[in-house]
C-alpha positions as CSV (number, residue, x, y, z in Angstrom):
1,M,18.9,-22.6,22.7
2,Q,21.0,-20.8,25.3
3,L,19.3,-17.6,26.4
4,S,20.4,-14.8,28.6
5,D,18.4,-13.2,31.3
6,V,20.6,-10.3,32.2
7,K,19.6,-8.0,35.1
8,P,20.3,-4.5,33.8
9,T,22.0,-1.7,35.7
10,P,20.4,1.7,35.6
11,G,22.5,2.4,32.5
12,P,24.8,5.3,31.5
13,L,21.8,7.5,30.6
14,A,19.9,7.2,33.8
15,G,18.4,10.5,34.8
16,L,17.9,11.6,31.2
17,R,14.3,12.3,30.2
18,V,13.3,12.0,26.5
19,L,10.0,12.9,25.0
20,E,9.5,10.7,21.9
21,L,7.0,12.0,19.3
22,G,6.2,10.5,15.9
23,Q,5.7,7.0,15.0
24,L,6.9,3.9,13.1
25,L,10.6,3.5,12.7
26,A,13.4,6.1,12.6
27,G,12.6,8.3,15.5
28,P,11.3,5.5,17.7
29,Y,14.3,3.4,17.0
30,A,16.5,6.3,18.3
31,G,14.3,6.4,21.4
32,R,14.7,2.6,21.8
33,L,18.5,3.0,21.7
34,L,18.4,5.8,24.4
35,A,16.0,3.8,26.5
36,E,18.2,0.7,26.4
37,M,20.9,2.8,27.9
38,G,18.8,3.9,30.8
39,A,17.1,7.1,29.6
40,E,13.5,7.6,30.7
41,V,11.7,7.7,27.3
42,L,8.1,8.9,27.4
43,K,6.5,7.8,24.1
44,I,3.7,10.3,23.3
45,E,0.9,9.0,21.0
46,A,-2.3,10.7,19.9
47,P,-5.3,9.6,22.0
48,E,-7.2,8.3,19.0
49,R,-4.3,7.4,16.7
50,P,-1.7,5.0,18.3
51,D,1.6,4.3,16.6
52,P,0.9,2.0,13.6
53,L,3.9,0.0,14.6
54,R,1.7,-1.6,17.3
55,E,0.2,-3.6,14.4
56,W,3.0,-3.5,11.9
57,G,4.2,-6.5,10.0
58,H,2.5,-9.7,8.9
59,A,3.9,-12.1,11.6
60,R,1.5,-12.4,14.5
61,Y,1.8,-14.3,17.8
62,R,-1.5,-14.5,19.8
63,G,-2.8,-11.8,17.5
64,R,0.0,-9.3,18.3
65,S,3.0,-7.9,16.3
66,L,6.3,-9.3,17.5
67,W,8.1,-6.1,16.3
68,W,6.3,-3.7,18.6
69,P,7.6,-5.0,21.9
70,V,11.3,-4.9,20.8
71,Q,11.1,-1.5,19.2
72,S,9.3,-0.1,22.2
73,R,10.9,-1.9,25.2
74,N,11.9,0.2,28.2
75,K,9.6,3.1,27.2
76,K,6.7,4.7,29.1
77,F,3.5,5.4,27.1
78,V,1.6,8.6,27.3
79,T,-1.3,9.9,25.2
80,L,-1.5,13.6,24.2
81,N,-3.3,15.5,21.5
82,L,-0.8,17.9,20.1
83,R,-3.3,19.4,17.7
84,E,-5.3,20.9,20.6
85,H,-4.2,24.1,22.4
86,R,-4.5,22.4,25.9
87,G,-2.4,19.5,24.6
88,Q,0.3,21.9,23.4
89,E,0.3,23.5,26.8
90,L,0.8,20.2,28.5
91,M,3.6,19.4,26.0
92,L,5.4,22.5,27.0
93,E,5.0,21.6,30.7
94,L,6.6,18.2,29.9
95,V,9.4,20.0,28.0
96,Q,10.2,22.0,31.1
97,Q,11.1,18.8,32.9
98,S,12.8,17.0,30.1
99,D,16.2,17.0,28.3
100,V,15.3,15.9,24.8
101,V,12.4,16.1,22.4
102,L,12.7,13.5,19.6
103,E,10.4,13.7,16.6
104,N,10.1,12.3,13.1
105,F,7.3,14.3,11.5
106,R,7.4,16.1,8.2
107,P,9.3,19.4,8.6
108,G,6.9,22.2,9.6
109,T,4.6,20.0,11.6
110,L,5.8,21.1,15.1
111,E,5.6,24.7,14.0
112,R,2.0,24.3,12.9
113,W,1.3,23.0,16.4
114,N,3.2,26.0,18.0
115,L,5.8,23.6,19.3
116,G,8.8,24.6,17.2
117,Y,12.3,24.9,18.7
118,E,11.7,28.6,19.6
119,Q,8.6,27.7,21.7
120,L,10.4,24.7,23.3
121,A,13.5,26.6,24.1
122,A,11.5,29.5,25.6
123,V,10.3,27.2,28.4
124,N,13.5,25.1,28.6
125,P,16.6,26.7,27.1
126,G,18.5,23.5,27.6
127,V,16.2,21.2,25.6
128,V,17.7,19.3,22.7
129,L,15.3,18.9,19.8
130,C,16.2,16.0,17.5
131,R,14.3,16.1,14.2
132,V,14.3,13.1,11.9
133,S,12.9,13.5,8.4
134,G,13.3,12.2,4.9
135,Y,15.5,15.0,3.5
136,G,16.3,17.2,6.5
137,Q,14.8,20.5,7.7
138,T,16.2,22.6,4.8
139,G,16.7,22.4,1.1
140,P,14.3,22.0,-1.9
141,Y,13.1,18.5,-0.8
142,A,12.5,19.3,2.8
143,G,8.8,19.2,2.5
144,R,8.6,15.9,0.7
145,P,7.6,12.8,2.7
146,G,10.4,10.3,3.0
147,Y,10.6,6.5,3.6
148,A,13.5,4.3,4.1
149,S,13.2,2.7,0.7
150,V,13.5,6.0,-1.1
151,A,16.3,7.2,1.3
152,E,18.3,4.0,0.5
153,A,17.8,4.7,-3.2
154,M,18.6,8.4,-3.2
155,G,21.4,8.0,-0.7
156,G,23.2,5.7,-3.1
157,L,23.0,2.4,-1.3
158,R,20.5,0.8,-3.7
159,Y,22.4,1.7,-6.8
160,I,25.5,-0.2,-5.7
161,S,23.5,-3.3,-4.4
162,G,22.9,-6.4,-6.3
163,F,24.4,-7.6,-9.6
164,P,25.4,-5.5,-12.7
165,G,22.6,-5.0,-15.1
166,E,19.9,-6.2,-12.7
167,A,17.3,-4.4,-10.7
168,P,18.9,-3.0,-7.5
169,P,17.4,-5.1,-4.6
170,R,16.7,-3.9,-1.1
171,S,17.4,-5.6,2.2
172,A,14.5,-7.2,3.9
173,I,14.7,-4.6,6.7
174,S,14.1,-0.8,6.9
175,L,17.8,-0.1,6.7
176,G,17.5,3.7,6.1
177,D,15.2,4.1,9.1
178,S,17.6,2.3,11.4
179,L,20.6,4.2,10.1
180,A,18.8,7.5,10.7
181,G,17.8,6.3,14.2
182,I,21.4,5.6,15.0
183,F,22.6,9.0,13.8
184,A,19.8,10.6,15.7
185,A,20.8,8.9,19.0
186,Y,24.5,9.9,18.2
187,G,23.5,13.5,17.5
188,I,21.5,13.8,20.7
189,L,24.4,12.6,22.8
190,L,26.7,15.1,21.0
191,A,24.3,17.9,21.7
192,L,24.0,16.9,25.4
193,Y,27.8,16.6,25.7
194,E,28.2,20.1,24.2
195,R,25.6,21.5,26.5
196,Q,27.5,20.2,29.5
197,A,30.9,21.1,28.2
198,R,30.0,24.7,27.3
199,G,28.5,25.1,30.8
200,D,25.7,27.5,29.9
201,G,23.0,24.9,29.7
202,I,21.8,25.8,26.2
203,G,20.5,23.1,23.9
204,Q,20.3,23.0,20.1
205,V,18.6,21.3,17.2
206,V,19.8,18.0,15.8
207,D,18.7,17.6,12.2
208,V,18.8,14.1,10.8
209,S,18.0,13.1,7.2
210,L,17.2,9.6,6.2
211,V,18.8,10.2,2.8
212,E,22.0,11.6,4.4
213,A,22.2,8.8,6.9
214,C,22.4,6.4,3.9
215,F,24.8,8.6,2.0
216,A,27.1,8.8,5.0
217,L,28.0,5.1,4.4
218,M,29.2,5.6,0.8
219,E,32.9,5.5,1.7
220,G,35.1,6.9,-1.1
221,A,32.4,7.0,-3.8
222,L,32.1,10.8,-4.0
223,P,35.8,11.7,-4.3
224,E,36.3,8.9,-6.7
225,Y,33.6,10.4,-8.9
226,D,34.8,14.0,-8.3
227,R,38.4,13.4,-9.2
228,L,38.4,10.5,-11.5
229,G,34.8,10.3,-12.9
230,I,34.3,6.8,-11.5
231,V,30.8,5.8,-10.8
232,R,30.9,2.9,-8.4
233,E,28.7,0.0,-9.7
234,P,27.2,-3.0,-8.1
235,N,29.5,-6.1,-8.0
236,G,27.2,-8.9,-6.9
237,T,28.7,-11.0,-4.2
238,S,32.2,-9.5,-4.3
239,L,34.0,-6.1,-4.5
240,K,35.7,-5.4,-7.8
241,G,39.5,-5.8,-7.6
242,V,39.4,-7.2,-4.1
243,A,40.2,-10.9,-4.1
244,P,39.6,-13.3,-2.6
245,S,36.6,-11.8,-0.8
246,N,33.5,-13.5,-1.9
247,I,30.9,-16.1,-0.9
248,F,31.5,-19.7,-1.8
249,R,29.0,-22.6,-1.8
250,T,29.8,-25.6,0.3
251,R,28.9,-29.3,-0.2
252,D,25.8,-29.1,2.1
253,G,24.4,-26.1,0.1
254,K,25.4,-23.4,2.5
255,W,27.3,-20.2,1.8
256,M,30.7,-19.3,3.3
257,I,32.4,-15.9,3.2
258,I,36.2,-16.2,2.6
259,A,38.0,-12.9,2.9
260,A,41.8,-13.4,2.4
261,N,42.6,-10.4,0.2
262,Q,45.7,-9.3,2.2
263,D,49.0,-11.0,1.2
264,T,49.5,-12.7,4.6
265,L,45.9,-14.0,4.7
266,F,46.1,-15.3,1.2
267,R,49.3,-17.3,2.0
268,R,47.3,-18.8,4.9
269,L,44.4,-19.6,2.6
270,A,46.7,-21.2,0.1
271,D,48.3,-23.4,2.8
272,A,44.8,-24.4,4.2
273,M,43.8,-25.4,0.6
274,G,47.0,-27.5,0.4
275,R,48.1,-25.4,-2.5
276,P,50.9,-23.1,-1.2
277,E,52.1,-22.5,-4.7
278,L,49.1,-20.2,-5.3
279,A,50.7,-17.6,-3.0
280,T,53.8,-17.4,-5.3
281,D,52.0,-17.6,-8.6
282,E,52.5,-14.3,-10.4
283,R,48.7,-14.2,-11.1
284,F,48.0,-14.1,-7.4
285,D,51.1,-13.1,-5.5
286,T,50.1,-9.5,-4.8
287,H,46.9,-7.6,-4.0
288,L,46.8,-6.0,-7.4
289,A,47.5,-9.3,-9.2
290,R,44.7,-11.1,-7.4
291,G,42.3,-8.2,-8.2
292,A,43.3,-8.4,-11.9
293,N,42.7,-12.1,-11.9
294,Q,39.7,-12.1,-9.5
295,E,37.4,-14.3,-11.5
296,E,40.0,-17.0,-12.1
297,L,41.0,-17.1,-8.5
298,D,37.4,-17.2,-7.2
299,G,36.8,-20.1,-9.5
300,I,39.7,-22.1,-8.0
301,I,38.5,-21.4,-4.5
302,A,34.9,-22.3,-5.4
303,D,35.9,-25.6,-6.8
304,W,37.9,-26.4,-3.6
305,A,35.2,-25.2,-1.2
306,E,32.4,-27.3,-2.6
307,D,34.2,-30.4,-1.4
308,Y,33.5,-29.5,2.3
309,D,30.5,-29.1,4.4
310,A,30.1,-25.6,5.9
311,A,31.0,-26.5,9.4
312,A,34.1,-28.4,8.4
313,L,35.3,-25.6,6.1
314,D,34.7,-23.0,8.7
315,A,36.8,-25.0,11.2
316,L,39.6,-25.6,8.7
317,L,39.9,-22.0,7.7
318,D,39.6,-20.7,11.3
319,D,42.4,-23.0,12.4
320,G,44.5,-21.7,9.6
321,G,44.0,-18.1,10.6
322,V,41.9,-17.2,7.6
323,V,39.1,-14.7,7.9
324,C,35.8,-16.6,7.2
325,G,32.3,-17.0,8.3
326,P,29.0,-18.6,7.3
327,V,26.1,-16.6,5.9
328,Y,23.6,-16.9,8.8
329,S,19.8,-16.9,8.8
330,I,18.0,-15.8,12.0
331,A,17.7,-19.5,12.9
332,D,21.5,-19.8,12.7
333,I,22.0,-16.8,14.9
334,A,19.5,-18.1,17.5
335,A,21.6,-21.3,17.7
336,D,25.0,-19.8,17.8
337,P,26.9,-19.8,21.1
338,Q,28.7,-16.5,20.4
339,F,25.4,-14.6,20.4
340,A,24.4,-16.3,23.6
341,A,27.7,-15.6,25.3
342,R,27.5,-11.9,24.4
343,D,23.9,-11.6,25.8
344,M,22.5,-11.0,22.3
345,L,19.6,-13.5,22.9
346,L,17.7,-11.9,25.7
347,R,14.6,-13.2,27.5
348,H,11.7,-10.8,27.6
349,D,8.5,-11.2,29.7
350,D,5.6,-9.7,27.8
351,P,2.3,-9.0,29.5
352,E,0.3,-10.2,26.5
353,F,2.1,-13.3,25.3
354,G,4.6,-14.3,28.0
355,E,8.2,-15.0,27.4
356,Y,10.0,-14.4,24.1
357,V,13.5,-13.9,22.9
358,G,14.6,-10.5,21.6
359,P,17.9,-9.0,20.5
360,G,20.4,-7.8,23.0
361,V,21.8,-4.4,23.5
362,V,24.6,-2.8,21.5
363,P,27.3,-1.6,22.5
364,K,28.5,-3.3,25.6
365,L,29.7,-1.1,28.5
366,S,31.8,-2.6,31.2
367,R,30.6,-0.6,34.2
368,T,27.1,0.7,33.3
369,P,25.8,-1.5,30.6
370,G,22.4,-1.0,29.0
371,G,19.7,-3.6,29.2
372,V,16.1,-4.6,28.9
373,R,14.1,-3.5,31.9
374,W,10.7,-4.3,30.6
375,S,9.0,-5.3,27.4
376,A,6.7,-2.8,25.6
377,S,3.3,-2.0,27.0
378,W,0.2,-2.9,24.9
379,E,-2.1,-0.4,26.7
380,H,-2.4,2.9,24.9
381,G,-1.5,5.6,27.4
382,E,-0.6,3.2,30.2
383,H,1.6,5.7,32.0
384,N,-0.7,8.7,31.8
385,D,-1.4,8.8,35.5
386,E,2.2,8.3,36.4
387,V,3.3,11.1,34.1
388,Y,0.5,13.6,34.4
389,G,-0.2,12.9,38.0
390,G,3.3,12.2,39.3
391,L,5.5,14.4,37.1
392,L,3.1,17.3,36.3
393,G,1.1,17.0,39.5
394,L,-2.4,17.1,37.9
395,A,-5.2,15.9,40.2
396,A,-7.2,12.9,39.3
397,G,-10.3,15.1,38.5
398,V,-8.2,17.2,36.1
399,R,-6.9,14.1,34.4
400,G,-10.4,12.7,34.0
401,E,-11.6,16.0,32.4
402,L,-8.6,15.9,30.0
403,R,-9.6,12.4,29.0
404,R,-13.2,13.3,28.4
405,E,-12.1,16.3,26.2
406,G,-9.8,14.1,24.1
407,V,-6.6,15.9,25.2
408,I,-5.0,12.8,26.8
């Protein structure tokens, strides 16, 4: 396996300080994205209740979760009891010296702790508060707890997944959380840009809903329903009326995507198949005709594809200028030279279990690329002295007292 060991630059967000509250996935994923691009992300955990993601998932290596170090890389770890008055005071002191507060509690939680936007903005008018929740901060569902699985369902993604008449499946990842995290990072950057562009240094609230993050991917489904009464349905491995664009099984039992639904691409596919006459057949000579005869056309291609091994079929179609690609497992990704060449297989050095390979950073910037500066810490509150002593200037004796009182 070819692996990259990229030495990161400070990153385009160097100098930005983010206070990450909350736990598990959506909010911390947004924090990860910002940290990868150089932001100083202080992950704040309760002294007696660390983020459950530290032990999340069934896969273990030397007794540790392999998810935690990827999700929490490049972050600094601080403990703080936000339920206690002294903890709330310390939080406001941190806010005074930060740009962003990122949280994914149920709406109303910060307000119960006297840490709502009004209190944060009172000590730092420029602070951007990003709030990630199941349904958003307003509306009749605002107070309901939300998970990615429900968000994917209510946002429309699950309904259109799978095969007609069958139970709608889910991806084997927390897609709704990741989508919300991406929108959260995007919203934070928008608010920071607006703060700078307006010139008055005033921040704002970024309100991200897991359900809305999923719904935002629904393309033209809503206007199709609004104007035409069409309810988009699941189509299995293809898109209805778009052909050929499907998966085809190869001789060695692998699956290959062949996407040649445009006229030019279909002519190239017909040539690669040694059947140029298909491109002039009235059943297949236009996009609409191919869509109307989708099942028949897919059958012809399927019969042809199963005479080839996946690698040979991929090479043949690629040489012919046809859009194609194999369906990869994670093992295939780890062995693919494209991922290695793009620094998507990065070495990490973890203090607990040594070297491992984690995913690279997206997107790629030419002058100030992001990167992995360190793997996640396993020590709860490892950076307390650095943050409370160095940033807030609290003496060692004061820090010791706060520890004994359960504040940090």
